[in-house]
PDB file of N, CA, C and O in Angstrom:
ATOM      1  N   MET A   1       0.632  -1.450  -0.038  1.00  0.00           N
ATOM      2  CA  MET A   1       0.252   0.560   0.365  1.00  0.00           C
ATOM      3  C   MET A   1       0.818   1.446  -0.534  1.00  0.00           C
ATOM      4  O   MET A   1       0.725   2.008  -1.625  1.00  0.00           O
ATOM      5  N   ASN A   2       1.671   1.226   0.834  1.00  0.00           N
ATOM      6  CA  ASN A   2       2.437   2.538   1.080  1.00  0.00           C
ATOM      7  C   ASN A   2       3.759   2.472   0.122  1.00  0.00           C
ATOM      8  O   ASN A   2       4.727   3.130   0.503  1.00  0.00           O
ATOM      9  N   THR A   3       3.878   1.704  -1.137  1.00  0.00           N
ATOM     10  CA  THR A   3       4.789   1.624  -2.417  1.00  0.00           C
ATOM     11  C   THR A   3       3.799   2.728  -3.613  1.00  0.00           C
ATOM     12  O   THR A   3       4.019   3.750  -4.264  1.00  0.00           O
ATOM     13  N   LYS A   4       2.580   1.727  -3.378  1.00  0.00           N
ATOM     14  CA  LYS A   4       1.950   2.168  -4.510  1.00  0.00           C
ATOM     15  C   LYS A   4       1.082   3.603  -4.053  1.00  0.00           C
ATOM     16  O   LYS A   4       0.318   4.061  -4.903  1.00  0.00           O
ATOM     17  N   GLN A   5       1.199   4.341  -2.666  1.00  0.00           N
ATOM     18  CA  GLN A   5       0.897   5.851  -2.287  1.00  0.00           C
ATOM     19  C   GLN A   5       1.978   6.600  -2.878  1.00  0.00           C
ATOM     20  O   GLN A   5       1.673   7.631  -3.477  1.00  0.00           O
ATOM     21  N   ILE A   6       3.411   6.197  -2.801  1.00  0.00           N
ATOM     22  CA  ILE A   6       4.743   6.914  -2.803  1.00  0.00           C
ATOM     23  C   ILE A   6       5.512   6.544  -4.596  1.00  0.00           C
ATOM     24  O   ILE A   6       6.520   7.133  -4.985  1.00  0.00           O
ATOM     25  N   THR A   7       4.834   5.579  -5.372  1.00  0.00           N
ATOM     26  CA  THR A   7       4.883   6.005  -6.417  1.00  0.00           C
ATOM     27  C   THR A   7       3.824   6.709  -7.519  1.00  0.00           C
ATOM     28  O   THR A   7       4.116   6.855  -8.706  1.00  0.00           O
ATOM     29  N   ALA A   8       2.437   7.155  -6.870  1.00  0.00           N
ATOM     30  CA  ALA A   8       1.603   7.981  -7.568  1.00  0.00           C
ATOM     31  C   ALA A   8       1.882   9.194  -6.453  1.00  0.00           C
ATOM     32  O   ALA A   8       2.991   9.323  -6.972  1.00  0.00           O
ATOM     33  N   ALA A   9       1.886   9.806  -5.812  1.00  0.00           N
ATOM     34  CA  ALA A   9       3.567  10.500  -5.684  1.00  0.00           C
ATOM     35  C   ALA A   9       4.303  11.123  -6.643  1.00  0.00           C
ATOM     36  O   ALA A   9       4.089  12.160  -7.272  1.00  0.00           O
ATOM     37  N   ILE A  10       4.914  10.592  -6.659  1.00  0.00           N
ATOM     38  CA  ILE A  10       6.411  10.438  -7.486  1.00  0.00           C
ATOM     39  C   ILE A  10       5.802  11.054  -8.611  1.00  0.00           C
ATOM     40  O   ILE A  10       6.038  12.247  -8.806  1.00  0.00           O
ATOM     41  N   VAL A  11       5.240  10.586  -9.192  1.00  0.00           N
ATOM     42  CA  VAL A  11       4.484  10.159 -10.277  1.00  0.00           C
ATOM     43  C   VAL A  11       3.361  11.368 -10.567  1.00  0.00           C
ATOM     44  O   VAL A  11       3.115  11.718 -11.722  1.00  0.00           O
ATOM     45  N   LEU A  12       2.744  11.934  -9.480  1.00  0.00           N
ATOM     46  CA  LEU A  12       1.846  13.182  -9.939  1.00  0.00           C
ATOM     47  C   LEU A  12       2.980  14.887  -9.838  1.00  0.00           C
ATOM     48  O   LEU A  12       2.579  15.928 -10.358  1.00  0.00           O
ATOM     49  N   PHE A  13       4.501  14.786  -8.997  1.00  0.00           N
ATOM     50  CA  PHE A  13       4.707  15.854  -8.825  1.00  0.00           C
ATOM     51  C   PHE A  13       5.466  15.312 -10.510  1.00  0.00           C
ATOM     52  O   PHE A  13       5.255  16.325 -11.177  1.00  0.00           O
ATOM     53  N   ALA A  14       6.181  14.314 -11.453  1.00  0.00           N
ATOM     54  CA  ALA A  14       7.015  14.366 -12.118  1.00  0.00           C
ATOM     55  C   ALA A  14       6.050  15.240 -13.051  1.00  0.00           C
ATOM     56  O   ALA A  14       6.654  16.092 -13.703  1.00  0.00           O
ATOM     57  N   ALA A  15       4.471  15.180 -13.262  1.00  0.00           N
ATOM     58  CA  ALA A  15       3.669  15.750 -14.230  1.00  0.00           C
ATOM     59  C   ALA A  15       3.600  17.448 -14.021  1.00  0.00           C
ATOM     60  O   ALA A  15       3.491  18.315 -14.888  1.00  0.00           O
ATOM     61  N   ALA A  16       3.671  17.542 -13.023  1.00  0.00           N
ATOM     62  CA  ALA A  16       3.805  18.799 -12.377  1.00  0.00           C
ATOM     63  C   ALA A  16       4.535  19.753 -12.925  1.00  0.00           C
ATOM     64  O   ALA A  16       4.543  20.786 -13.595  1.00  0.00           O
ATOM     65  N   GLY A  17       5.252  18.821 -12.248  1.00  0.00           N
ATOM     66  CA  GLY A  17       7.109  19.585 -13.120  1.00  0.00           C
ATOM     67  C   GLY A  17       7.266  19.256 -14.501  1.00  0.00           C
ATOM     68  O   GLY A  17       8.348  19.778 -14.771  1.00  0.00           O
ATOM     69  N   ALA A  18       6.884  18.761 -15.439  1.00  0.00           N
ATOM     70  CA  ALA A  18       6.715  19.086 -16.878  1.00  0.00           C
ATOM     71  C   ALA A  18       5.347  19.347 -17.365  1.00  0.00           C
ATOM     72  O   ALA A  18       5.124  18.849 -18.468  1.00  0.00           O
ATOM     73  N   ALA A  19       4.276  20.064 -16.773  1.00  0.00           N
ATOM     74  CA  ALA A  19       3.467  20.953 -16.458  1.00  0.00           C
ATOM     75  C   ALA A  19       4.307  22.476 -16.790  1.00  0.00           C
ATOM     76  O   ALA A  19       4.104  23.149 -17.801  1.00  0.00           O
ATOM     77  N   MET A  20       5.248  22.815 -15.730  1.00  0.00           N
ATOM     78  CA  MET A  20       5.623  23.968 -15.346  1.00  0.00           C
ATOM     79  C   MET A  20       6.302  24.407 -16.037  1.00  0.00           C
ATOM     80  O   MET A  20       6.840  25.502 -15.876  1.00  0.00           O
ATOM     81  N   ALA A  21       6.564  23.116 -17.689  1.00  0.00           N
ATOM     82  CA  ALA A  21       7.831  23.663 -17.937  1.00  0.00           C
ATOM     83  C   ALA A  21       7.989  23.280 -19.679  1.00  0.00           C
ATOM     84  O   ALA A  21       8.946  22.922 -20.366  1.00  0.00           O
ATOM     85  N   GLU A  22       6.390  23.587 -20.003  1.00  0.00           N
ATOM     86  CA  GLU A  22       6.012  23.554 -21.222  1.00  0.00           C
ATOM     87  C   GLU A  22       6.431  24.919 -21.894  1.00  0.00           C
ATOM     88  O   GLU A  22       7.185  24.883 -22.866  1.00  0.00           O
ATOM     89  N   SER A  23       5.947  26.173 -21.385  1.00  0.00           N
ATOM     90  CA  SER A  23       6.312  27.279 -22.210  1.00  0.00           C
ATOM     91  C   SER A  23       7.338  28.302 -21.757  1.00  0.00           C
ATOM     92  O   SER A  23       7.299  28.672 -20.583  1.00  0.00           O
ATOM     93  N   PRO A  24       8.773  29.070 -23.059  1.00  0.00           N
ATOM     94  CA  PRO A  24       9.438  29.876 -21.881  1.00  0.00           C
ATOM     95  C   PRO A  24       9.284  31.057 -21.471  1.00  0.00           C
ATOM     96  O   PRO A  24       8.552  31.450 -22.379  1.00  0.00           O
ATOM     97  N   PHE A  25       9.517  32.721 -20.204  1.00  0.00           N
ATOM     98  CA  PHE A  25       9.064  32.979 -20.252  1.00  0.00           C
ATOM     99  C   PHE A  25      10.294  33.381 -20.517  1.00  0.00           C
ATOM    100  O   PHE A  25      11.235  32.622 -20.751  1.00  0.00           O
ATOM    101  N   PRO A  26      10.360  35.135 -20.479  1.00  0.00           N
ATOM    102  CA  PRO A  26       9.198  35.356 -21.474  1.00  0.00           C
ATOM    103  C   PRO A  26       9.051  34.375 -22.782  1.00  0.00           C
ATOM    104  O   PRO A  26       9.581  33.329 -23.156  1.00  0.00           O
ATOM    105  N   PRO A  27       7.873  35.427 -23.359  1.00  0.00           N
ATOM    106  CA  PRO A  27       8.606  34.934 -24.773  1.00  0.00           C
ATOM    107  C   PRO A  27       8.978  35.217 -25.808  1.00  0.00           C
ATOM    108  O   PRO A  27       8.631  36.202 -26.459  1.00  0.00           O
ATOM    109  N   GLU A  28       9.769  34.358 -26.119  1.00  0.00           N
ATOM    110  CA  GLU A  28      10.266  33.954 -27.698  1.00  0.00           C
ATOM    111  C   GLU A  28      10.471  34.879 -28.521  1.00  0.00           C
ATOM    112  O   GLU A  28      10.260  34.229 -29.544  1.00  0.00           O
ATOM    113  N   THR A  29      10.794  36.202 -28.987  1.00  0.00           N
ATOM    114  CA  THR A  29      10.073  37.376 -30.134  1.00  0.00           C
ATOM    115  C   THR A  29      11.622  36.794 -31.071  1.00  0.00           C
ATOM    116  O   THR A  29      12.714  36.390 -30.670  1.00  0.00           O
ATOM    117  N   LYS A  30      11.223  36.937 -32.020  1.00  0.00           N
ATOM    118  CA  LYS A  30      12.557  37.564 -32.897  1.00  0.00           C
ATOM    119  C   LYS A  30      12.509  39.113 -32.490  1.00  0.00           C
ATOM    120  O   LYS A  30      11.743  39.905 -31.941  1.00  0.00           O
ATOM    121  N   PHE A  31      14.467  39.056 -33.405  1.00  0.00           N
ATOM    122  CA  PHE A  31      15.396  40.228 -32.755  1.00  0.00           C
ATOM    123  C   PHE A  31      15.242  40.145 -34.393  1.00  0.00           C
ATOM    124  O   PHE A  31      15.274  39.266 -35.255  1.00  0.00           O
ATOM    125  N   VAL A  32      14.994  42.036 -34.297  1.00  0.00           N
ATOM    126  CA  VAL A  32      14.975  42.584 -36.275  1.00  0.00           C
ATOM    127  C   VAL A  32      16.475  43.014 -35.625  1.00  0.00           C
ATOM    128  O   VAL A  32      16.737  42.929 -34.425  1.00  0.00           O
ATOM    129  N   SER A  33      17.294  43.437 -36.546  1.00  0.00           N
ATOM    130  CA  SER A  33      18.544  44.730 -36.406  1.00  0.00           C
ATOM    131  C   SER A  33      17.587  45.661 -36.677  1.00  0.00           C
ATOM    132  O   SER A  33      16.553  45.523 -37.330  1.00  0.00           O
ATOM    133  N   THR A  34      18.231  47.093 -35.846  1.00  0.00           N
ATOM    134  CA  THR A  34      17.788  48.481 -37.524  1.00  0.00           C
ATOM    135  C   THR A  34      19.244  48.998 -37.659  1.00  0.00           C
ATOM    136  O   THR A  34      19.398  49.868 -38.516  1.00  0.00           O
ATOM    137  N   LYS A  35      20.495  48.555 -36.858  1.00  0.00           N
ATOM    138  CA  LYS A  35      21.570  48.221 -37.848  1.00  0.00           C
ATOM    139  C   LYS A  35      22.290  47.813 -38.818  1.00  0.00           C
ATOM    140  O   LYS A  35      22.154  46.590 -38.797  1.00  0.00           O
ATOM    141  N   THR A  36      22.897  48.056 -39.562  1.00  0.00           N
ATOM    142  CA  THR A  36      23.469  47.626 -40.812  1.00  0.00           C
ATOM    143  C   THR A  36      25.671  46.681 -39.893  1.00  0.00           C
ATOM    144  O   THR A  36      25.833  47.158 -38.770  1.00  0.00           O
ATOM    145  N   ARG A  37      26.242  46.215 -40.081  1.00  0.00           N
ATOM    146  CA  ARG A  37      26.424  45.287 -40.332  1.00  0.00           C
ATOM    147  C   ARG A  37      28.349  46.261 -40.282  1.00  0.00           C
ATOM    148  O   ARG A  37      29.172  46.283 -39.366  1.00  0.00           O
ATOM    149  N   THR A  38      28.372  46.556 -40.924  1.00  0.00           N
ATOM    150  CA  THR A  38      29.068  48.250 -41.174  1.00  0.00           C
ATOM    151  C   THR A  38      29.039  49.231 -39.511  1.00  0.00           C
ATOM    152  O   THR A  38      29.766  49.678 -38.623  1.00  0.00           O
ATOM    153  N   GLU A  39      27.620  49.111 -39.964  1.00  0.00           N
ATOM    154  CA  GLU A  39      27.304  50.806 -38.397  1.00  0.00           C
ATOM    155  C   GLU A  39      27.842  49.823 -37.044  1.00  0.00           C
ATOM    156  O   GLU A  39      28.900  49.583 -36.463  1.00  0.00           O
ATOM    157  N   VAL A  40      27.466  49.722 -37.022  1.00  0.00           N
ATOM    158  CA  VAL A  40      28.071  48.072 -35.286  1.00  0.00           C
ATOM    159  C   VAL A  40      29.731  48.221 -35.542  1.00  0.00           C
ATOM    160  O   VAL A  40      30.560  49.002 -35.077  1.00  0.00           O
ATOM    161  N   VAL A  41      29.848  46.849 -36.723  1.00  0.00           N
ATOM    162  CA  VAL A  41      31.606  47.181 -36.216  1.00  0.00           C
ATOM    163  C   VAL A  41      32.689  48.847 -36.519  1.00  0.00           C
ATOM    164  O   VAL A  41      33.914  48.851 -36.641  1.00  0.00           O
ATOM    165  N   SER A  42      31.614  50.304 -36.584  1.00  0.00           N
ATOM    166  CA  SER A  42      32.404  51.155 -37.228  1.00  0.00           C
ATOM    167  C   SER A  42      31.757  52.017 -35.278  1.00  0.00           C
ATOM    168  O   SER A  42      32.463  52.467 -34.376  1.00  0.00           O
ATOM    169  N   GLU A  43      30.463  51.917 -35.353  1.00  0.00           N
ATOM    170  CA  GLU A  43      30.521  52.055 -33.276  1.00  0.00           C
ATOM    171  C   GLU A  43      31.807  50.759 -32.700  1.00  0.00           C
ATOM    172  O   GLU A  43      32.252  51.109 -31.608  1.00  0.00           O
ATOM    173  N   LEU A  44      32.113  50.111 -32.942  1.00  0.00           N
ATOM    174  CA  LEU A  44      32.545  49.094 -31.998  1.00  0.00           C
ATOM    175  C   LEU A  44      34.561  49.597 -32.381  1.00  0.00           C
ATOM    176  O   LEU A  44      35.442  49.565 -31.522  1.00  0.00           O
ATOM    177  N   GLN A  45      34.670  49.817 -33.182  1.00  0.00           N
ATOM    178  CA  GLN A  45      36.392  50.858 -33.304  1.00  0.00           C
ATOM    179  C   GLN A  45      36.324  51.946 -32.586  1.00  0.00           C
ATOM    180  O   GLN A  45      37.090  52.338 -31.705  1.00  0.00           O
ATOM    181  N   GLN A  46      34.742  52.724 -33.278  1.00  0.00           N
ATOM    182  CA  GLN A  46      34.997  53.936 -32.590  1.00  0.00           C
ATOM    183  C   GLN A  46      35.514  53.995 -30.676  1.00  0.00           C
ATOM    184  O   GLN A  46      36.418  54.647 -30.154  1.00  0.00           O
ATOM    185  N   ALA A  47      34.524  53.050 -30.054  1.00  0.00           N
ATOM    186  CA  ALA A  47      34.180  53.030 -29.107  1.00  0.00           C
ATOM    187  C   ALA A  47      35.913  52.301 -27.802  1.00  0.00           C
ATOM    188  O   ALA A  47      36.382  52.662 -26.723  1.00  0.00           O
ATOM    189  N   GLN A  48      36.190  51.348 -28.680  1.00  0.00           N
ATOM    190  CA  GLN A  48      37.875  50.874 -28.290  1.00  0.00           C
ATOM    191  C   GLN A  48      38.687  52.255 -28.054  1.00  0.00           C
ATOM    192  O   GLN A  48      39.324  52.671 -27.087  1.00  0.00           O
ATOM    193  N   ALA A  49      38.243  53.106 -30.062  1.00  0.00           N
ATOM    194  CA  ALA A  49      40.255  54.760 -30.093  1.00  0.00           C
ATOM    195  C   ALA A  49      39.504  55.028 -28.628  1.00  0.00           C
ATOM    196  O   ALA A  49      40.331  54.948 -27.721  1.00  0.00           O
ATOM    197  N   GLN A  50      37.838  55.395 -28.041  1.00  0.00           N
ATOM    198  CA  GLN A  50      37.917  55.654 -26.739  1.00  0.00           C
ATOM    199  C   GLN A  50      38.745  54.919 -25.291  1.00  0.00           C
ATOM    200  O   GLN A  50      38.929  55.581 -24.270  1.00  0.00           O
ATOM    201  N   GLY A  51      38.947  54.249 -25.354  1.00  0.00           N
ATOM    202  CA  GLY A  51      39.036  52.913 -24.532  1.00  0.00           C
ATOM    203  C   GLY A  51      37.667  52.555 -23.614  1.00  0.00           C
ATOM    204  O   GLY A  51      37.229  52.595 -22.464  1.00  0.00           O
ATOM    205  N   LEU A  52      37.403  52.261 -24.685  1.00  0.00           N
ATOM    206  CA  LEU A  52      35.791  52.235 -23.175  1.00  0.00           C
ATOM    207  C   LEU A  52      34.919  50.445 -23.389  1.00  0.00           C
ATOM    208  O   LEU A  52      33.902  49.884 -22.981  1.00  0.00           O
ATOM    209  N   ILE A  53      36.128  50.128 -24.298  1.00  0.00           N
ATOM    210  CA  ILE A  53      36.151  48.476 -23.780  1.00  0.00           C
ATOM    211  C   ILE A  53      37.150  47.821 -24.322  1.00  0.00           C
ATOM    212  O   ILE A  53      37.903  47.891 -25.293  1.00  0.00           O
ATOM    213  N   THR A  54      36.860  46.931 -23.085  1.00  0.00           N
ATOM    214  CA  THR A  54      37.931  45.809 -22.237  1.00  0.00           C
ATOM    215  C   THR A  54      37.817  45.166 -22.458  1.00  0.00           C
ATOM    216  O   THR A  54      36.724  44.896 -22.956  1.00  0.00           O
ATOM    217  N   ASN A  55      39.171  43.857 -22.292  1.00  0.00           N
ATOM    218  CA  ASN A  55      38.446  42.749 -22.334  1.00  0.00           C
ATOM    219  C   ASN A  55      38.229  42.125 -20.650  1.00  0.00           C
ATOM    220  O   ASN A  55      39.229  42.050 -19.937  1.00  0.00           O
ATOM    221  N   GLY A  56      37.508  41.901 -20.363  1.00  0.00           N
ATOM    222  CA  GLY A  56      37.895  41.008 -18.775  1.00  0.00           C
ATOM    223  C   GLY A  56      36.028  41.946 -18.806  1.00  0.00           C
ATOM    224  O   GLY A  56      35.329  42.531 -19.633  1.00  0.00           O
ATOM    225  N   ASN A  57      35.966  41.567 -17.377  1.00  0.00           N
ATOM    226  CA  ASN A  57      34.311  41.582 -17.022  1.00  0.00           C
ATOM    227  C   ASN A  57      34.602  43.003 -16.148  1.00  0.00           C
ATOM    228  O   ASN A  57      33.816  43.286 -15.244  1.00  0.00           O
ATOM    229  N   ASN A  58      35.851  43.967 -16.464  1.00  0.00           N
ATOM    230  CA  ASN A  58      35.567  45.790 -16.080  1.00  0.00           C
ATOM    231  C   ASN A  58      35.285  46.251 -17.496  1.00  0.00           C
ATOM    232  O   ASN A  58      36.267  46.633 -18.133  1.00  0.00           O
ATOM    233  N   TYR A  59      33.343  46.292 -18.472  1.00  0.00           N
ATOM    234  CA  TYR A  59      32.284  47.149 -18.443  1.00  0.00           C
ATOM    235  C   TYR A  59      31.775  47.288 -17.797  1.00  0.00           C
ATOM    236  O   TYR A  59      31.701  46.471 -16.879  1.00  0.00           O
ATOM    237  N   PRO A  60      30.895  48.689 -17.820  1.00  0.00           N
ATOM    238  CA  PRO A  60      31.440  49.287 -18.342  1.00  0.00           C
ATOM    239  C   PRO A  60      33.061  50.375 -17.940  1.00  0.00           C
ATOM    240  O   PRO A  60      33.856  49.695 -17.292  1.00  0.00           O
ATOM    241  N   ILE A  61      33.335  51.140 -18.087  1.00  0.00           N
ATOM    242  CA  ILE A  61      33.790  51.819 -17.829  1.00  0.00           C
ATOM    243  C   ILE A  61      33.046  53.226 -17.646  1.00  0.00           C
ATOM    244  O   ILE A  61      32.134  53.717 -18.312  1.00  0.00           O
ATOM    245  N   VAL A  62      33.504  53.555 -16.896  1.00  0.00           N
ATOM    246  CA  VAL A  62      33.498  54.664 -15.815  1.00  0.00           C
ATOM    247  C   VAL A  62      34.254  56.284 -15.739  1.00  0.00           C
ATOM    248  O   VAL A  62      34.929  56.507 -14.734  1.00  0.00           O
ATOM    249  N   ILE A  63      34.144  57.291 -16.698  1.00  0.00           N
ATOM    250  CA  ILE A  63      35.565  57.870 -16.850  1.00  0.00           C
ATOM    251  C   ILE A  63      35.174  59.028 -15.965  1.00  0.00           C
ATOM    252  O   ILE A  63      34.692  60.058 -16.437  1.00  0.00           O
ATOM    253  N   GLN A  64      35.346  58.883 -14.931  1.00  0.00           N
ATOM    254  CA  GLN A  64      35.807  59.695 -13.551  1.00  0.00           C
ATOM    255  C   GLN A  64      36.456  61.358 -14.304  1.00  0.00           C
ATOM    256  O   GLN A  64      37.624  61.234 -14.675  1.00  0.00           O
ATOM    257  N   ALA A  65      35.954  62.561 -14.508  1.00  0.00           N
ATOM    258  CA  ALA A  65      35.750  63.629 -14.536  1.00  0.00           C
ATOM    259  C   ALA A  65      36.784  64.269 -13.487  1.00  0.00           C
ATOM    260  O   ALA A  65      36.628  64.214 -12.267  1.00  0.00           O
ATOM    261  N   ARG A  66      37.859  64.883 -14.139  1.00  0.00           N
ATOM    262  CA  ARG A  66      38.855  65.737 -14.097  1.00  0.00           C
ATOM    263  C   ARG A  66      38.379  67.263 -13.045  1.00  0.00           C
ATOM    264  O   ARG A  66      37.755  68.294 -13.295  1.00  0.00           O
ATOM    265  N   SER A  67      39.202  66.589 -11.561  1.00  0.00           N
ATOM    266  CA  SER A  67      38.869  68.127 -10.392  1.00  0.00           C
ATOM    267  C   SER A  67      40.216  68.563 -11.041  1.00  0.00           C
ATOM    268  O   SER A  67      41.286  68.015 -11.304  1.00  0.00           O
ATOM    269  N   PRO A  68      39.433  70.347 -11.239  1.00  0.00           N
ATOM    270  CA  PRO A  68      40.769  71.640 -11.230  1.00  0.00           C
ATOM    271  C   PRO A  68      41.310  72.096 -10.424  1.00  0.00           C
ATOM    272  O   PRO A  68      42.310  72.773 -10.662  1.00  0.00           O
ATOM    273  N   LEU A  69      40.920  71.926  -9.348  1.00  0.00           N
ATOM    274  CA  LEU A  69      41.917  71.609  -8.153  1.00  0.00           C
ATOM    275  C   LEU A  69      43.158  70.602  -7.821  1.00  0.00           C
ATOM    276  O   LEU A  69      42.975  69.385  -7.868  1.00  0.00           O
ATOM    277  N   SER A  70      44.193  71.056  -7.547  1.00  0.00           N
ATOM    278  CA  SER A  70      45.254  70.727  -7.607  1.00  0.00           C
ATOM    279  C   SER A  70      45.343  69.222  -6.671  1.00  0.00           C
ATOM    280  O   SER A  70      44.493  68.347  -6.836  1.00  0.00           O
ATOM    281  N   ARG A  71      46.354  69.083  -5.796  1.00  0.00           N
ATOM    282  CA  ARG A  71      46.353  67.809  -4.688  1.00  0.00           C
ATOM    283  C   ARG A  71      46.490  68.875  -3.329  1.00  0.00           C
ATOM    284  O   ARG A  71      46.208  68.538  -2.179  1.00  0.00           O
ATOM    285  N   GLY A  72      47.031  70.346  -3.772  1.00  0.00           N
ATOM    286  CA  GLY A  72      47.756  70.618  -2.155  1.00  0.00           C
ATOM    287  C   GLY A  72      46.981  71.839  -2.298  1.00  0.00           C
ATOM    288  O   GLY A  72      47.211  72.906  -1.728  1.00  0.00           O
ATOM    289  N   GLU A  73      45.501  71.434  -3.581  1.00  0.00           N
ATOM    290  CA  GLU A  73      44.524  73.015  -2.864  1.00  0.00           C
ATOM    291  C   GLU A  73      43.452  71.546  -1.858  1.00  0.00           C
ATOM    292  O   GLU A  73      43.400  71.369  -0.640  1.00  0.00           O
ATOM    293  N   VAL A  74      42.818  70.822  -2.881  1.00  0.00           N
ATOM    294  CA  VAL A  74      41.999  69.997  -1.183  1.00  0.00           C
ATOM    295  C   VAL A  74      42.356  69.513  -0.628  1.00  0.00           C
ATOM    296  O   VAL A  74      41.464  68.867  -0.077  1.00  0.00           O
ATOM    297  N   ILE A  75      43.567  69.201  -0.135  1.00  0.00           N
ATOM    298  CA  ILE A  75      44.168  68.803   2.033  1.00  0.00           C
ATOM    299  C   ILE A  75      43.667  70.474   1.792  1.00  0.00           C
ATOM    300  O   ILE A  75      42.466  70.741   1.854  1.00  0.00           O
ATOM    301  N   SER A  76      44.651  71.511   1.526  1.00  0.00           N
ATOM    302  CA  SER A  76      44.003  72.299   2.243  1.00  0.00           C
ATOM    303  C   SER A  76      42.644  73.264   2.354  1.00  0.00           C
ATOM    304  O   SER A  76      42.586  74.332   2.964  1.00  0.00           O
ATOM    305  N   GLN A  77      41.803  72.760   1.773  1.00  0.00           N
ATOM    306  CA  GLN A  77      40.530  72.453   1.835  1.00  0.00           C
ATOM    307  C   GLN A  77      39.967  71.116   3.505  1.00  0.00           C
ATOM    308  O   GLN A  77      39.393  70.862   4.564  1.00  0.00           O
ATOM    309  N   SER A  78      40.463  70.923   2.829  1.00  0.00           N
ATOM    310  CA  SER A  78      39.964  69.304   4.298  1.00  0.00           C
ATOM    311  C   SER A  78      40.269  70.311   5.463  1.00  0.00           C
ATOM    312  O   SER A  78      39.614  71.256   5.903  1.00  0.00           O
ATOM    313  N   LYS A  79      41.075  69.965   5.695  1.00  0.00           N
ATOM    314  CA  LYS A  79      42.122  71.379   6.538  1.00  0.00           C
ATOM    315  C   LYS A  79      41.563  72.128   7.131  1.00  0.00           C
ATOM    316  O   LYS A  79      41.834  72.497   8.273  1.00  0.00           O
ATOM    317  N   SER A  80      40.820  72.424   6.557  1.00  0.00           N
ATOM    318  CA  SER A  80      40.575  73.830   7.289  1.00  0.00           C
ATOM    319  C   SER A  80      38.665  73.806   7.264  1.00  0.00           C
ATOM    320  O   SER A  80      38.096  74.824   7.657  1.00  0.00           O
ATOM    321  N   ALA A  81      37.973  72.819   6.872  1.00  0.00           N
ATOM    322  CA  ALA A  81      36.697  72.076   7.214  1.00  0.00           C
ATOM    323  C   ALA A  81      36.809  71.367   8.341  1.00  0.00           C
ATOM    324  O   ALA A  81      37.080  70.189   8.574  1.00  0.00           O
ATOM    325  N   VAL A  82      36.498  72.493   9.135  1.00  0.00           N
ATOM    326  CA  VAL A  82      36.716  71.641  10.939  1.00  0.00           C
ATOM    327  C   VAL A  82      35.210  71.369  11.011  1.00  0.00           C
ATOM    328  O   VAL A  82      35.079  70.167  11.244  1.00  0.00           O
ATOM    329  N   ASP A  83      34.087  71.934  10.916  1.00  0.00           N
ATOM    330  CA  ASP A  83      32.956  72.011  10.728  1.00  0.00           C
ATOM    331  C   ASP A  83      31.858  70.909  10.684  1.00  0.00           C
ATOM    332  O   ASP A  83      30.700  70.831  11.095  1.00  0.00           O
ATOM    333  N   GLY A  84      32.865  69.944   9.891  1.00  0.00           N
ATOM    334  CA  GLY A  84      32.063  69.089   9.663  1.00  0.00           C
ATOM    335  C   GLY A  84      31.887  68.582   8.103  1.00  0.00           C
ATOM    336  O   GLY A  84      31.766  67.480   7.568  1.00  0.00           O
ATOM    337  N   SER A  85      31.940  70.155   7.579  1.00  0.00           N
ATOM    338  CA  SER A  85      30.648  69.553   6.394  1.00  0.00           C
ATOM    339  C   SER A  85      31.585  68.492   5.993  1.00  0.00           C
ATOM    340  O   SER A  85      30.780  67.621   5.667  1.00  0.00           O
ATOM    341  N   VAL A  86      32.909  67.917   5.773  1.00  0.00           N
ATOM    342  CA  VAL A  86      33.608  67.080   4.864  1.00  0.00           C
ATOM    343  C   VAL A  86      33.509  66.280   5.571  1.00  0.00           C
ATOM    344  O   VAL A  86      33.995  66.235   6.702  1.00  0.00           O
ATOM    345  N   TYR A  87      32.674  65.269   4.887  1.00  0.00           N
ATOM    346  CA  TYR A  87      33.192  63.380   5.568  1.00  0.00           C
ATOM    347  C   TYR A  87      34.648  62.946   5.332  1.00  0.00           C
ATOM    348  O   TYR A  87      34.679  62.400   4.229  1.00  0.00           O
ATOM    349  N   THR A  88      35.788  62.954   5.860  1.00  0.00           N
ATOM    350  CA  THR A  88      36.915  62.857   5.814  1.00  0.00           C
ATOM    351  C   THR A  88      36.397  60.762   6.116  1.00  0.00           C
ATOM    352  O   THR A  88      37.427  60.092   6.200  1.00  0.00           O
ATOM    353  N   GLY A  89      35.383  60.098   6.221  1.00  0.00           N
ATOM    354  CA  GLY A  89      35.454  58.488   6.071  1.00  0.00           C
ATOM    355  C   GLY A  89      35.277  58.465   7.646  1.00  0.00           C
ATOM    356  O   GLY A  89      35.233  59.504   8.305  1.00  0.00           O
ATOM    357  N   ALA A  90      35.145  56.742   8.391  1.00  0.00           N
ATOM    358  CA  ALA A  90      34.491  56.938   9.455  1.00  0.00           C
ATOM    359  C   ALA A  90      35.834  56.299  10.485  1.00  0.00           C
ATOM    360  O   ALA A  90      35.709  56.261  11.709  1.00  0.00           O
TER     361      ALA A  90
END
């Protein structure tokens, strides 16, 4: 009796799992490109020339803006900010 119940439960679980795996989610849609191959290649070459493409897991590259202040000016501003207006770390 127990063997029949266990077998029935396994069959029901397998059937339920198969029913859940029938349709892909999200529904597959056909991709249609709006650019030609030469346009894509030229964009890739421009990005490589600008240093925006790298090898490995470093993508995307964030280009940090240059500061107009010299290192000495930043240090003097940090030392003069005693009122707590500049966060200096924990």
